[in-house]
Structure formats: structure tokens, C-alpha cells
Rosetta silent file (secondary structure, phi, psi, omega in degrees, C-alpha in Angstrom):
SEQUENCE: XXXXXXXXXXXXXXXXXXXXXXXXXXXXXXXXXXXXXXXXXXXXXXXXXXXXXXXXXXXXXXXXXXXXXXXXXXXXXXXXXXXXXXXXXXXXXXXXXXXXXXXXXXXXXXXXXXXXXXXXXXXXXXXXXXXXXXXXXXXXXXXXXXXXXXX
SCORE:     score description
SCORE:     0.000 S_00000001
   1 L     0.000  -39.217  179.186    0.000    0.000    0.000 S_00000001
   2 H   -63.460  -39.725  177.390    2.889    2.374    0.800 S_00000001
   3 H   -63.435  -41.175  179.094    4.408    1.726   -2.640 S_00000001
   4 H   -62.753  -43.070  178.919    1.050    2.424   -4.258 S_00000001
   5 H   -65.284  -40.727 -177.569    0.714    5.697   -2.355 S_00000001
   6 H   -71.699  -22.333  179.847    4.241    6.824   -3.206 S_00000001
   7 L   -98.038    8.355 -175.214    3.672    6.113   -6.913 S_00000001
   8 H   -58.305  -44.750 -179.518    0.291    7.864   -7.000 S_00000001
   9 H   -65.861  -40.801  178.760    1.482   10.966   -8.824 S_00000001
  10 H   -64.926  -37.614  178.408    3.364    8.943  -11.400 S_00000001
  11 H   -67.046  -39.429  176.843    0.275    6.777  -11.963 S_00000001
  12 H   -62.597  -45.863  179.556   -1.870    9.880  -12.414 S_00000001
  13 H   -63.177  -40.198  178.563    0.614   11.316  -14.911 S_00000001
  14 H   -63.594  -40.024  177.369    0.745    8.018  -16.791 S_00000001
  15 H   -63.522  -39.938  178.070   -3.056    8.007  -16.992 S_00000001
  16 H   -64.828  -40.811  179.123   -3.057   11.549  -18.346 S_00000001
  17 H   -68.108  -33.821  176.409   -0.492   10.628  -21.004 S_00000001
  18 H   -64.929  -42.013  177.439   -2.564    7.567  -21.969 S_00000001
  19 H   -63.988  -40.995  177.900   -5.626    9.796  -22.415 S_00000001
  20 H   -62.353  -43.903  178.884   -3.539   12.240  -24.456 S_00000001
  21 H   -62.262  -37.985  178.589   -2.266    9.421  -26.649 S_00000001
  22 H   -65.118  -43.705  177.753   -5.836    8.249  -27.191 S_00000001
  23 H   -62.093  -44.626 -179.307   -6.973   11.743  -28.236 S_00000001
  24 H   -64.730  -37.936  178.510   -4.023   12.074  -30.606 S_00000001
  25 H   -65.330  -39.776  176.336   -4.730    8.643  -32.120 S_00000001
  26 H   -62.539  -40.416  178.430   -8.354    9.660  -32.744 S_00000001
  27 H   -62.754  -46.558 -179.840   -7.117   12.848  -34.402 S_00000001
  28 H   -62.656  -39.726  177.571   -4.707   10.869  -36.614 S_00000001
  29 H   -63.490  -40.639  179.030   -7.479    8.417  -37.570 S_00000001
  30 H   -66.320  -36.454  177.960   -9.754   11.331  -38.505 S_00000001
  31 H   -64.531  -43.291  179.967   -6.979   12.864  -40.639 S_00000001
  32 H   -62.502  -31.559 -178.984   -6.503    9.563  -42.478 S_00000001
  33 H   -86.908  -10.244 -176.746  -10.250    9.454  -43.209 S_00000001
  34 L   -77.278  163.311  176.148  -10.432   13.113  -44.319 S_00000001
  35 L   -58.617  145.565 -173.962  -10.345   14.331  -47.902 S_00000001
  36 H   -59.958  -32.133 -179.755   -6.801   14.381  -49.295 S_00000001
  37 H   -72.769  -19.413  178.044   -6.775   18.184  -49.733 S_00000001
  38 H   -88.546  -20.698 -173.095   -7.528   18.629  -46.005 S_00000001
  39 H   -59.339  -41.604  179.236   -4.887   16.212  -44.741 S_00000001
  40 H   -62.009  -43.918 -179.196   -1.866   18.597  -44.861 S_00000001
  41 H   -67.623  -45.299  179.059   -3.650   21.320  -42.862 S_00000001
  42 H   -65.395  -34.320  176.671   -5.154   18.854  -40.391 S_00000001
  43 H   -63.635  -42.619  177.352   -1.754   17.155  -40.060 S_00000001
  44 H   -65.213  -40.790  178.673   -0.124   20.478  -39.152 S_00000001
  45 H   -63.624  -41.207  178.252   -2.926   21.224  -36.692 S_00000001
  46 H   -64.330  -42.243  179.096   -2.493   17.777  -35.121 S_00000001
  47 H   -63.625  -41.462  178.512    1.272   18.277  -34.849 S_00000001
  48 H   -63.701  -42.814  176.914    0.756   21.683  -33.208 S_00000001
  49 H   -61.376  -44.395  178.913   -1.706   20.161  -30.718 S_00000001
  50 H   -59.765  -44.379  177.419    0.749   17.350  -29.969 S_00000001
  51 H   -61.979  -44.310 -179.766    3.564   19.845  -29.360 S_00000001
  52 H   -60.026  -44.893 -179.112    1.295   21.956  -27.151 S_00000001
  53 H   -65.818  -37.467  177.052    0.287   18.940  -25.063 S_00000001
  54 H   -66.029  -44.425 -179.671    3.914   17.864  -24.688 S_00000001
  55 H   -63.701  -42.397 -179.838    5.036   21.347  -23.662 S_00000001
  56 H   -65.523  -34.259 -175.617    2.173   21.651  -21.190 S_00000001
  57 H   -92.418  -20.490 -177.206    2.902   18.245  -19.705 S_00000001
  58 L  -139.265   97.864 -173.951    6.698   18.234  -19.757 S_00000001
  59 H   -57.757  -33.360 -177.095    8.375   21.577  -19.084 S_00000001
  60 H   -68.357  -19.254  178.605   11.794   20.360  -20.214 S_00000001
  61 H   -81.056  -15.120 -172.657   10.383   19.781  -23.717 S_00000001
  62 H   -58.123  -49.975 -176.667    9.256   23.408  -24.042 S_00000001
  63 H   -64.793  -37.736 -178.372   12.548   24.890  -25.215 S_00000001
  64 H   -72.643  -32.677 -176.592   13.161   22.110  -27.711 S_00000001
  65 H   -90.080  -13.713 -177.325    9.659   22.247  -29.199 S_00000001
  66 H   -55.071  -48.636  178.557    9.310   26.038  -29.385 S_00000001
  67 H   -60.351  -37.740  178.212   10.900   26.376  -32.867 S_00000001
  68 H   -64.715  -43.364 -179.871    8.705   23.546  -34.165 S_00000001
  69 H   -65.332  -39.951  177.735    5.581   25.149  -32.728 S_00000001
  70 H   -63.314  -41.047  178.471    6.483   28.532  -34.248 S_00000001
  71 H   -66.022  -41.816  177.828    7.001   26.906  -37.643 S_00000001
  72 H   -64.414  -39.352  177.070    3.679   25.037  -37.382 S_00000001
  73 H   -62.714  -41.992  177.644    1.945   28.276  -36.412 S_00000001
  74 H   -62.415  -40.431 -178.830    3.477   30.024  -39.426 S_00000001
  75 H   -68.164  -35.451 -177.461    2.373   27.152  -41.639 S_00000001
  76 H   -85.128  -18.281 -174.489   -1.196   27.203  -40.269 S_00000001
  77 H   -50.903  -45.537 -179.195   -1.650   31.000  -40.267 S_00000001
  78 H   -62.911  -23.480 -178.179   -3.084   31.188  -43.820 S_00000001
  79 H  -102.068    5.247 -173.021   -5.701   28.583  -42.868 S_00000001
  80 H   -60.261  -47.688 -178.441   -6.493   29.928  -39.377 S_00000001
  81 H   -63.704  -43.878  179.494   -9.776   31.642  -40.256 S_00000001
  82 H   -62.748  -38.221  178.758  -10.958   28.639  -42.275 S_00000001
  83 H   -65.206  -44.732  178.975  -10.067   26.289  -39.403 S_00000001
  84 H   -63.066  -43.240  177.837  -11.997   28.358  -36.856 S_00000001
  85 H   -62.440  -38.226 -178.903  -14.950   28.557  -39.242 S_00000001
  86 H   -64.564  -32.494  178.406  -14.763   24.786  -39.831 S_00000001
  87 H   -75.675  -12.672  174.668  -15.109   24.109  -36.106 S_00000001
  88 L    53.311   45.430  177.591  -18.292   26.222  -36.242 S_00000001
  89 L   -74.491  138.594  178.022  -17.808   27.706  -32.793 S_00000001
  90 L   -67.506  146.471  178.953  -20.562   30.039  -31.675 S_00000001
  91 H   -54.940  -35.816 -179.607  -19.632   33.738  -31.341 S_00000001
  92 H   -64.064  -36.570 -179.882  -20.525   33.531  -27.649 S_00000001
  93 H   -73.540  -42.851  179.058  -17.970   30.744  -27.121 S_00000001
  94 H   -67.341  -29.397 -179.179  -15.209   32.514  -29.070 S_00000001
  95 L    51.153   44.465 -178.736  -15.996   35.725  -27.185 S_00000001
  96 L  -111.111  128.150  177.007  -14.416   37.671  -30.026 S_00000001
  97 L   -75.627  -33.968 -176.056  -15.516   41.159  -30.916 S_00000001
  98 L   -87.775  -35.868 -176.526  -13.728   41.030  -34.263 S_00000001
  99 L   -88.631   70.545 -174.842  -14.330   37.425  -35.369 S_00000001
 100 L  -102.087  135.483  175.668  -18.099   37.661  -35.868 S_00000001
 101 L   -66.672  -37.141 -175.469  -20.150   35.363  -38.102 S_00000001
 102 L   -79.264   -6.893  177.555  -22.729   38.067  -38.698 S_00000001
 103 L    78.351    3.771 -176.982  -20.087   40.575  -39.842 S_00000001
 104 L   -88.840   63.332 -175.824  -21.237   43.245  -37.375 S_00000001
 105 H   -67.174  -47.892 -175.915  -17.735   44.054  -36.154 S_00000001
 106 H   -66.947  -39.658  176.827  -18.218   47.783  -35.557 S_00000001
 107 H   -62.198  -41.948  179.799  -21.502   47.278  -33.729 S_00000001
 108 H   -65.767  -39.502  177.545  -19.847   44.624  -31.538 S_00000001
 109 H   -63.187  -42.713  179.322  -16.896   46.933  -30.792 S_00000001
 110 H   -63.208  -45.926  179.351  -19.273   49.729  -29.791 S_00000001
 111 H   -61.832  -40.136  179.488  -21.322   47.396  -27.561 S_00000001
 112 H   -65.090  -39.657  178.100  -18.140   46.082  -25.904 S_00000001
 113 H   -64.808  -41.107  178.661  -16.968   49.642  -25.236 S_00000001
 114 H   -63.750  -42.642  178.294  -20.356   50.506  -23.728 S_00000001
 115 H   -61.898  -40.100  179.718  -20.246   47.416  -21.505 S_00000001
 116 H   -61.506  -40.019  178.887  -16.740   48.386  -20.395 S_00000001
 117 H   -66.680  -41.882 -178.488  -17.938   51.832  -19.343 S_00000001
 118 H   -68.230  -31.548 -177.647  -20.891   50.358  -17.448 S_00000001
 119 H   -84.083   -7.675  179.835  -18.691   47.811  -15.665 S_00000001
 120 L   -71.530  132.596  177.341  -16.213   50.466  -14.517 S_00000001
 121 L  -139.096  148.874  179.283  -16.450   51.184  -10.819 S_00000001
 122 L  -125.260  117.631   -0.485  -14.436   53.357   -8.493 S_00000001
 123 L   -73.872  165.406 -176.834  -12.894   51.895   -6.485 S_00000001
 124 L   -66.410  161.768  178.373  -12.353   48.803   -8.613 S_00000001
 125 L   -61.136  133.750  179.814  -13.746   45.383   -7.724 S_00000001
 126 L    92.768   -3.462 -178.650  -11.618   43.746   -5.057 S_00000001
 127 H   -58.233  -37.398 -177.119  -10.317   47.031   -3.648 S_00000001
 128 H   -61.102  -25.449  177.913  -11.677   46.160   -0.215 S_00000001
 129 H   -80.718  -29.643 -178.274   -9.261   43.192   -0.094 S_00000001
 130 H   -85.706  -30.330 -172.640   -6.278   45.316   -1.113 S_00000001
 131 H   -52.273  -42.701 -179.020   -7.076   48.373    1.031 S_00000001
 132 H   -62.074  -19.326 -176.636   -5.689   47.035    4.345 S_00000001
 133 H   -96.642   -5.422 -177.077   -2.260   46.614    2.719 S_00000001
 134 L   -83.000  139.778  173.426   -2.015   50.104    1.184 S_00000001
 135 L   -93.723   89.406 -173.120    0.151   52.813    2.676 S_00000001
 136 H   -65.825  -32.370  177.580   -2.308   55.656    2.076 S_00000001
 137 H   -63.375  -44.428  177.982   -0.019   58.333    3.516 S_00000001
 138 H   -62.489  -43.450 -179.939    2.678   57.389    1.017 S_00000001
 139 H   -63.958  -40.028  177.506    0.165   57.348   -1.834 S_00000001
 140 H   -63.220  -43.513  178.042   -1.167   60.798   -0.859 S_00000001
 141 H   -60.571  -46.860 -179.412    2.394   62.145   -0.753 S_00000001
 142 H   -62.400  -35.107 -179.330    3.194   60.635   -4.151 S_00000001
 143 H   -71.927  -19.615 -179.433    0.022   62.155   -5.647 S_00000001
 144 H   -94.549   -9.153 -178.679    1.090   65.656   -4.563 S_00000001
 145 L   -79.702  144.958  175.798    4.622   65.437   -6.009 S_00000001
 146 L   -67.111  151.662  179.098    5.322   66.975   -9.419 S_00000001
 147 L   -61.381  146.858  178.649    5.949   64.462  -12.220 S_00000001
 148 L   -86.730  126.155 -178.616    9.554   63.360  -12.712 S_00000001
 149 L   -73.026  139.786  177.984   10.879   64.429  -16.114 S_00000001
 150 L   -92.899   -0.038 -177.680   12.316   61.699  -18.333 S_00000001
 151 L   -79.853    0.000    0.000   14.435   64.245  -20.277 S_00000001
């Protein structure tokens, strides 16, 4: 039982890697079944996902995989909009003001700006948690000092 307890983290990590391998295998199977003109783009997307999962799961791999991930990102950039459209994510899920299906970008930007103004509060949310740690005398003094010239 003690051996089982001491190996618990390693067993959890092994289970996570098995699940990751299963997801990647499903992705590879789907690529093989896809139309031939889609396979290069889906292959690059799969490789980028694989690199991302490795970097997230194994920090020592991050530095070695960074150039590969940058190259895959460069390779996928021309197809990025088409890929997002292909996944058919709802605008609400993407939470993007600019990437709108309905094309109403300017209206969405205006609405987001209006929401931002309405959500502004003084003091800001969470101030009551920060207030006990503030040196208000120092802050008052700093607010009365003339600005320091950078010239």
C-alpha cells in the first residue's frame, strides 16, 4: 500500500499521457479518413496540438519544441480563419468582438466599449481586499509630487 501511495502521482501522470495518446490517435485516424486536400492542414494542426500537449505536460520539452511550434503556427496561419470557421464555434464561445459570423464588427466593438464603461467602478472590484495593505499616507504624498521628467 505504501508503494502504491508513493507512486500515485506517477500513476496519475501516466493516466493523463494515456488519455492524451488516445486523443491524438483519434485525431490521426480522422486525418486519415479526411479528404486528401484537407490532410496537410489537419496534419499540421495535429502536430501543433501534440507539441502543445507535450510542452504543457513536460516543461523540459518546451525549449526544444518552441521552434517547431512557431514553424507550425506560421504554416497554419493562412488557414487559421478557415479552421476556426470549420469548427463552427458560436460567437458567444469565441468571445471575439472582431471574429463575428454576422459581420457586425463595428456594432460589436461599440457594444463592448459601452459594456466596459458600465462595468467600470471606483474603487475597482476587489479594492476592499487590497485596502488594508495600502500605505495611504505614502500614496497621498506621491500624488502631490510633481511628475519626474524623463528628459
